[in-house]
C-alpha positions in Angstrom: 10.1 13.2 -12.4 10.7 14.0 -8.8 10.9 10.8 -6.7 11.7 10.1 -3.1 13.4 6.8 -2.0 12.0 4.5 0.7 13.1 1.4 2.6 11.1 -1.0 4.7 13.5 -0.5 7.6 13.6 3.3 7.2 16.2 5.5 5.7 19.5 6.4 7.5 21.9 4.4 9.6 21.4 2.0 12.6 23.4 -0.6 14.4 21.6 -3.0 16.8 22.8 -4.4 20.1 24.5 -7.6 21.1 21.3 -9.5 21.4 20.9 -9.2 17.6 24.5 -9.0 16.5 26.6 -11.6 18.3 29.9 -9.8 17.4 28.6 -6.6 19.0 29.6 -7.7 22.5 29.2 -4.9 25.0 26.8 -2.9 22.9 24.1 -1.3 25.1 21.6 -0.3 22.5 21.0 0.8 18.9 23.0 3.5 17.2 20.2 5.2 15.2 20.6 8.2 12.9 17.5 8.7 10.6 17.6 10.6 7.3 14.5 11.9 5.6 15.5 12.0 1.9 14.5 14.7 -0.4 12.5 14.4 -3.6 15.2 14.2 -6.4 15.0 14.9 -10.1 15.2 11.8 -12.3 14.3 11.0 -15.9 12.8 8.3 -18.0 13.2 8.2 -21.8 11.3 6.0 -24.3 11.1 5.4 -28.0 9.2 3.0 -30.1 7.6 2.1 -33.5 3.9 1.3 -34.0 2.6 -0.4 -37.2 -0.7 0.6 -38.8 -2.2 -2.5 -37.3 -1.6 -1.1 -33.8 1.2 -3.4 -32.5 4.8 -2.3 -32.1 8.1 -2.4 -30.3 9.4 0.1 -27.8 12.4 0.7 -25.5 12.5 2.5 -22.1 15.3 3.6 -19.9 15.2 5.1 -16.4 18.0 6.0 -13.9 18.0 7.2 -10.3 21.4 8.3 -8.9 21.3 10.3 -5.7 22.6 10.5 -2.2 21.2 12.1 1.0 23.4 13.0 3.9 23.2 14.5 7.4 26.0 15.6 9.9 26.1 13.7 13.2 28.2 13.1 16.3 28.9 10.0 18.4 29.7 10.4 22.1 32.8 8.9 23.6 32.3 5.3 24.9 29.7 4.3 22.4 30.2 0.8 21.1 30.0 0.1 17.3 29.8 -3.6 16.7 31.7 -4.1 19.9 34.5 -1.6 19.0 34.2 1.2 21.5 34.5 4.8 20.2 37.1 6.3 22.5 36.5 10.0 22.0 33.8 12.3 20.8 33.4 11.6 17.0 32.0 13.6 14.2 30.9 12.3 10.8 28.3 12.3 8.0 25.5 9.8 7.8 24.6 8.9 4.2 22.1 6.8 2.2 22.5 6.5 -1.5 20.9 4.8 -4.5 22.2 4.2 -8.0 19.5 2.4 -10.0 19.0 1.8 -13.7 16.4 -0.1 -15.7 16.2 -0.8 -19.4 13.2 -2.4 -21.1 12.7 -3.8 -24.6 9.1 -4.9 -25.2 6.4 -5.8 -27.7 3.0 -4.0 -27.3 -0.5 -4.0 -28.8 -3.7 -2.0 -28.4 -7.3 -3.0 -27.6 -10.5 -1.1 -26.8 -12.1 -1.9 -23.5 -15.4 -0.1 -22.6 -14.4 3.2 -23.9 -10.8 2.9 -22.7 -7.8 2.6 -24.9 -5.8 -0.2 -23.4 -2.2 -1.2 -24.3 -0.6 -4.4 -23.1 3.1 -5.0 -23.3 5.6 -7.8 -22.6 9.3 -8.0 -23.0 12.7 -8.2 -21.2 14.1 -5.9 -18.5 17.7 -5.3 -17.4 18.3 -3.9 -13.9 21.3 -2.6 -12.0 20.6 -1.7 -8.4 23.1 -0.4 -5.9 22.1 0.9 -2.4 24.5 1.9 0.3 24.1 3.5 3.7 26.4 4.2 6.7 28.5 6.8 8.5 31.9 8.2 7.6 33.9 10.4 9.9 36.7 10.7 12.5 37.1 9.5 16.1 39.7 11.9 17.2 42.3 11.8 14.4 41.5 8.2 13.5 38.9 7.0 10.9 35.4 6.0 11.9 33.6 4.2 9.0 30.5 2.0 8.9 29.0 1.2 5.5 26.6 -1.5 4.3 26.1 -2.0 0.5 23.9 -4.2 -1.7 24.5 -4.6 -5.4 22.4 -6.6 -7.9 22.3 -6.8 -11.7 20.1 -9.1 -13.7 17.6 -9.8 -16.4 14.0 -11.0 -16.4 10.6 -10.7 -18.0 8.5 -7.5 -17.7 4.7 -7.1 -18.3 2.7 -3.9 -18.5 -0.9 -2.6 -18.9 -1.6 1.0 -19.9 -5.1 2.6 -19.8 -6.1 5.9 -21.4 -9.5 7.6 -21.7 -10.5 10.8 -23.3 -12.8 13.0 -21.1 -13.2 15.7 -23.8 -11.6 16.9 -27.0 -8.2 17.4 -25.4 -8.4 16.2 -21.7 -8.1 12.7 -20.5 -6.9 10.4 -17.7 -4.4 7.5 -17.7 -3.2 4.7 -15.5 -0.5 2.1 -16.0 0.7 -1.0 -14.1 4.0 -2.9 -14.5 5.4 -6.1 -13.0 8.9 -7.5 -13.5 10.8 -10.6 -12.3 14.6 -10.4 -12.1 17.1 -13.2 -11.5 20.9 -13.2 -11.2 23.6 -12.9 -8.6 23.9 -10.3 -5.7 26.7 -8.9 -3.6 26.3 -7.8 0.0 29.2 -6.0 1.8 29.7 -4.6 5.3 32.7 -2.5 6.2 33.6 -1.2 9.6 36.7 0.8 10.7 36.7 2.2 14.3 40.1 3.9 15.0 42.0 1.6 12.7 40.3 -1.6 13.9 38.7 -3.1 10.8 35.9 -5.5 10.3 35.0 -6.6 6.7 32.2 -9.0 5.7 31.2 -9.8 2.2 28.6 -12.3 0.8 28.0 -13.4 -2.7 24.5 -14.8 -3.3 24.0 -16.8 -6.4 20.8 -17.1 -8.5 18.6 -14.9 -6.4 15.1 -13.9 -7.5 13.4 -10.5 -7.0 10.4 -8.6 -8.3 9.4 -5.0 -9.0 5.9 -3.5 -9.1 5.2 -0.1 -10.6 2.1 2.1 -11.1 1.3 5.6 -12.4 -2.0 7.6 -12.4 -2.6 11.0 -13.8 -4.1 13.4 -16.3 -3.3 14.0 -19.9 -3.6 16.9 -22.4 -3.5 15.8 -26.0 -3.6 17.6 -29.4 -4.4 15.6 -32.6 -1.8 15.6 -35.4 -2.5 15.9 -39.1 -2.4 12.4 -40.6 -3.1 10.6 -37.3 -1.6 10.4 -33.9 -1.3 13.1 -31.2 1.0 15.2 -29.1 0.5 14.7 -25.4 1.6 16.1 -22.0 1.0 14.2 -18.8 1.2 15.0 -15.0 0.7 12.4 -12.4 1.9 10.3 -9.4 4.2 7.2 -9.5 5.0 4.4 -7.0 7.6 1.8 -7.4 7.9 -1.3 -5.1 11.3 -3.1 -5.2 10.9 -6.4 -3.3 14.1 -7.8 -1.6 16.4 -5.1 -3.2 17.0 -2.9 -0.2 20.0 -2.7 2.2 19.0 -3.3 5.9 19.4 -0.5 8.4 21.2 -2.7 10.9 24.1 -3.7 8.6 23.1 -7.4 8.8 23.5 -9.1 5.4 19.8 -9.6 4.6 17.3 -8.3 2.2 14.8 -5.4 2.7 12.2 -3.9 0.5 12.9 -0.5 -1.1 10.9 1.8 -3.3 10.4 5.2 -4.9 7.4 7.5 -5.0 6.6 11.0 -6.2 5.5 13.3 -9.0 5.9 12.7 -12.7 5.5 14.9 -15.8 6.1 13.9 -19.4 5.7 15.0 -23.0 5.7 13.0 -26.2 4.2 12.0 -29.5 2.1 8.9 -30.2 1.7 8.3 -33.9 
């Protein structure tokens, strides 16, 4: 899998002016450094057991752990949250994600108008950490601005998978998944301009979030002796993570994040 991260307020680093952030007195405008993340390699593994009646149990695990960076400079006199950068500053803008999902679910098969359909329901565990900011030096003194969001929680997950043969070996597939997650969340904002430090942290209890996922693609399958088949798939994937993302402005609010890209997989269904 090669996926690219997204955020509803864009990717990179930005600080708004005093009209939006009351503690940014004297700020004249936004500090805006965009990053266009790369497609990064990531993997998903699954294993399950299917009974002769067609129902079964399966587990799935996925992780995305990558960071994108870009070098930048900040001119002397620029205010950052009301703390003025005194000299020309250099640093690195970064945006990182460390995301894990683990699913355990029951599934069953049905035939629908020539399509092989599989429905599944179970429990999902999620760990989500997103951080963005800038780390550098203003003269010989530190210049740091980072905003972080961390969530971990459980909830139900539901999936529909569709597969149709177009010939002896070729076919198409599509799948859809929705998950609801509930638990606590941590938001943190850390600023250090020349040794003057601002730290804000918020613990949100009992928050609710949801994830939508879909895949479409083509499949090549080879029948196995005694039943079942080997398969290889290529396709596209989109993930929509509602209220998981870190805001670009550093304000302790929720944004929507997501991942999209290309997928390829091989496996055995027996």
